[in-house]
C-alpha positions as CSV (number, residue, x, y, z in Angstrom):
1,M,0.0,0.0,0.0
2,L,1.3,3.5,-0.9
3,F,1.9,5.7,2.1
4,S,-1.0,8.2,2.6
5,D,-0.1,11.5,4.0
6,T,-3.6,12.0,5.5
7,Y,-5.3,10.4,8.5
8,Q,-8.6,10.7,10.3
9,T,-9.1,11.5,14.0
10,I,-11.7,13.1,16.3
11,T,-11.5,16.7,17.4
12,Q,-12.9,16.3,21.0
13,A,-14.3,13.7,23.4
14,S,-17.7,12.1,22.6
15,E,-20.1,9.5,24.1
16,G,-22.3,6.7,23.0
17,I,-24.7,4.4,24.9
18,F,-26.0,0.9,24.2
19,R,-28.4,-1.1,26.4
20,D,-29.1,-4.8,26.3
21,K,-31.0,-7.0,28.9
22,G,-30.5,-4.5,31.7
23,S,-26.7,-4.0,31.1
24,K,-25.6,-0.5,30.1
25,F,-22.6,0.1,27.9
26,I,-21.3,3.7,27.9
27,A,-18.6,4.4,25.3
28,Y,-16.3,7.4,25.7
29,A,-14.1,8.4,22.8
30,Y,-11.0,10.6,23.3
31,P,-8.5,12.2,20.9
32,I,-5.0,11.2,22.3
33,K,-1.4,11.5,21.2
34,S,0.2,8.7,23.2
35,E,-0.5,5.5,25.2
36,T,0.5,7.2,28.4
37,E,-2.8,9.1,28.5
38,V,-4.8,5.8,28.8
39,K,-4.0,5.2,32.5
40,E,-5.1,8.7,33.6
41,I,-8.3,8.7,31.6
42,T,-9.4,5.2,32.7
43,A,-8.6,6.1,36.4
44,K,-10.9,9.2,36.0
45,L,-13.7,7.1,34.6
46,R,-13.4,4.5,37.4
47,A,-13.8,7.3,39.9
48,E,-16.8,8.6,38.1
49,H,-18.4,5.2,37.6
50,S,-17.6,3.5,40.9
51,K,-20.4,0.9,40.6
52,A,-19.6,-0.1,37.0
53,R,-18.3,-3.7,36.5
54,H,-15.9,-3.4,33.5
55,F,-13.8,-0.6,31.8
56,C,-12.8,-2.1,28.5
57,W,-10.8,-0.1,26.0
58,A,-8.9,0.1,22.7
59,I,-6.5,2.6,21.2
60,R,-5.2,3.3,17.8
61,L,-2.2,5.6,17.3
62,T,0.2,7.3,14.8
63,P,-0.7,8.7,11.4
64,D,0.2,5.4,9.7
65,R,-2.3,3.7,12.1
66,N,0.1,0.8,12.9
67,V,0.0,1.1,16.7
68,H,-3.0,-0.4,18.5
69,K,-3.8,-2.1,21.8
70,F,-6.9,-3.2,23.6
71,N,-7.9,-4.5,27.1
72,D,-10.9,-6.8,27.9
73,D,-10.8,-5.8,31.7
74,G,-12.2,-9.1,32.9
75,E,-14.7,-9.8,30.1
76,P,-14.2,-13.1,28.2
77,S,-11.2,-12.9,25.9
78,G,-12.1,-11.3,22.5
79,T,-15.5,-10.0,23.5
80,A,-14.7,-6.4,24.5
81,G,-11.4,-4.8,23.5
82,R,-11.2,-6.4,20.1
83,P,-14.7,-5.4,19.1
84,I,-13.9,-1.8,20.2
85,L,-10.7,-1.9,18.1
86,N,-12.6,-3.3,15.1
87,A,-15.0,-0.4,15.2
88,L,-12.0,2.0,15.1
89,L,-10.5,0.0,12.2
90,S,-13.8,0.2,10.3
91,A,-14.1,3.9,10.8
92,D,-10.4,4.3,9.8
93,V,-9.7,6.7,12.7
94,T,-6.4,7.0,14.7
95,N,-4.9,8.9,17.6
96,I,-8.0,7.8,19.5
97,L,-8.9,6.0,22.7
98,V,-12.4,4.5,23.3
99,V,-13.2,3.2,26.8
100,V,-16.5,1.4,27.2
101,V,-17.9,1.4,30.8
102,R,-20.2,-1.5,31.5
103,Y,-22.9,-1.7,34.2
104,F,-24.0,-5.3,34.6
105,G,-27.7,-5.8,34.5
106,G,-27.9,-9.3,36.0
107,T,-28.4,-11.2,32.8
108,L,-25.5,-12.8,30.9
109,L,-25.4,-11.7,27.3
110,G,-23.1,-14.5,26.0
111,V,-20.2,-14.0,23.6
112,P,-22.2,-12.8,20.6
113,G,-24.1,-10.4,22.8
114,L,-21.0,-8.9,24.4
115,I,-19.3,-8.5,21.0
116,N,-22.3,-6.7,19.6
117,A,-22.7,-4.5,22.7
118,Y,-19.1,-3.3,22.8
119,K,-19.0,-2.7,19.1
120,T,-22.3,-0.9,18.9
121,A,-21.5,1.4,21.9
122,T,-18.2,2.3,20.2
123,I,-20.0,3.1,16.9
124,E,-22.5,5.3,18.7
125,A,-19.6,7.3,20.3
126,L,-17.9,7.7,16.9
127,N,-21.2,8.7,15.3
128,A,-21.4,11.5,17.9
129,A,-17.9,12.6,17.3
130,E,-16.6,15.2,14.8
131,I,-14.2,13.3,12.6
132,V,-11.6,15.4,10.8
133,T,-8.9,14.6,8.2
134,N,-5.4,15.8,9.0
135,T,-2.3,15.8,6.9
136,V,1.0,14.2,8.0
137,N,3.6,17.0,8.2
138,D,7.3,17.1,8.7
139,V,8.9,19.8,10.9
140,Y,12.2,21.4,9.9
141,E,14.3,24.2,11.4
142,L,16.2,26.6,9.2
143,E,19.3,28.4,10.3
144,F,20.6,31.3,8.2
145,D,22.3,34.6,8.0
146,Y,20.1,37.7,8.1
147,L,21.2,38.5,4.6
148,L,19.3,35.4,3.3
149,M,16.0,36.5,4.9
150,N,14.3,37.6,1.7
151,D,15.2,34.4,-0.1
152,V,14.0,32.2,2.7
153,M,10.7,34.1,3.2
154,R,10.0,34.0,-0.5
155,V,10.0,30.2,-0.4
156,I,7.9,30.2,2.8
157,K,5.3,32.5,1.2
158,D,5.2,30.8,-2.2
159,E,4.7,27.3,-0.7
160,Q,2.3,28.7,2.0
161,L,4.3,27.0,4.8
162,N,3.1,27.1,8.4
163,I,5.7,28.9,10.5
164,L,5.9,27.4,14.0
165,S,8.6,29.7,15.5
166,Q,11.0,32.3,14.4
167,N,13.9,34.2,15.9
168,F,15.4,36.9,13.7
169,D,18.7,38.4,14.7
170,T,22.0,38.7,12.9
171,Y,21.8,34.9,12.7
172,C,18.2,33.7,12.2
173,K,16.3,30.6,13.1
174,L,12.9,29.6,11.8
175,S,10.9,26.3,12.2
176,F,8.1,25.3,9.9
177,E,5.9,22.3,9.0
178,V,5.4,21.0,5.5
179,R,3.0,18.4,4.2
180,K,4.8,15.2,3.3
181,A,3.4,15.2,-0.2
182,N,5.0,18.7,-0.8
183,L,8.3,17.9,0.9
184,N,10.5,17.3,-2.2
185,Q,9.3,20.4,-3.9
186,V,9.9,22.6,-0.9
187,M,13.3,21.2,-0.1
188,G,14.4,21.5,-3.7
189,K,13.8,25.3,-3.5
190,L,15.5,25.6,-0.1
191,E,18.6,23.7,-1.2
192,K,19.2,26.4,-3.9
193,I,19.8,29.0,-1.2
194,E,23.5,28.9,-0.4
195,G,24.5,29.1,3.2
196,L,21.1,27.8,4.5
197,K,21.3,25.1,7.2
198,T,18.3,22.7,7.4
199,V,17.6,20.5,10.4
200,Y,14.8,17.8,10.5
201,L,12.9,18.0,13.8
202,G,10.3,15.2,13.4
203,T,6.8,14.4,12.0
204,V,3.5,15.6,13.3
């Protein structure tokens, strides 16, 4: 598969609810950047829902959507975390955490019932969310003499690059982000400016 320089995620937290035979499944979707956020969010939900039985979750991370994990939190293996993750895969969203809080209603739902409940609650939360498409951008820092200012700013303006920081003195520094699809074109122009130093800072 060719690398896509776009990805879908959600802009803010959302909720969805599914009920079956007295059990209530409340799905909470959150935009996240790293797995370290999971612990804090689930701890907060456990405090808010002290009488709930299970807190099952799944995450999907990174623009290339390769990182994913899930947790059944005491439900039968494969009946909770995996269906949540599958809903995220179907919606093709990333940088997202979904936690489904289950209140047990006294009646066992069985494996098919649990899979359907966790999947449906997740879908409801995603339906309530605002899903946006972001571009994958590389961040670079430029270092140059003040005399090169006009040449550098002409490229920045022509390519409509987003400046992240700038410090103009006798020796100047400027950081910007560029969409991956436009990288070769932009770098080709910058490389023509003699005396310009380019430093790669990462991908966002």
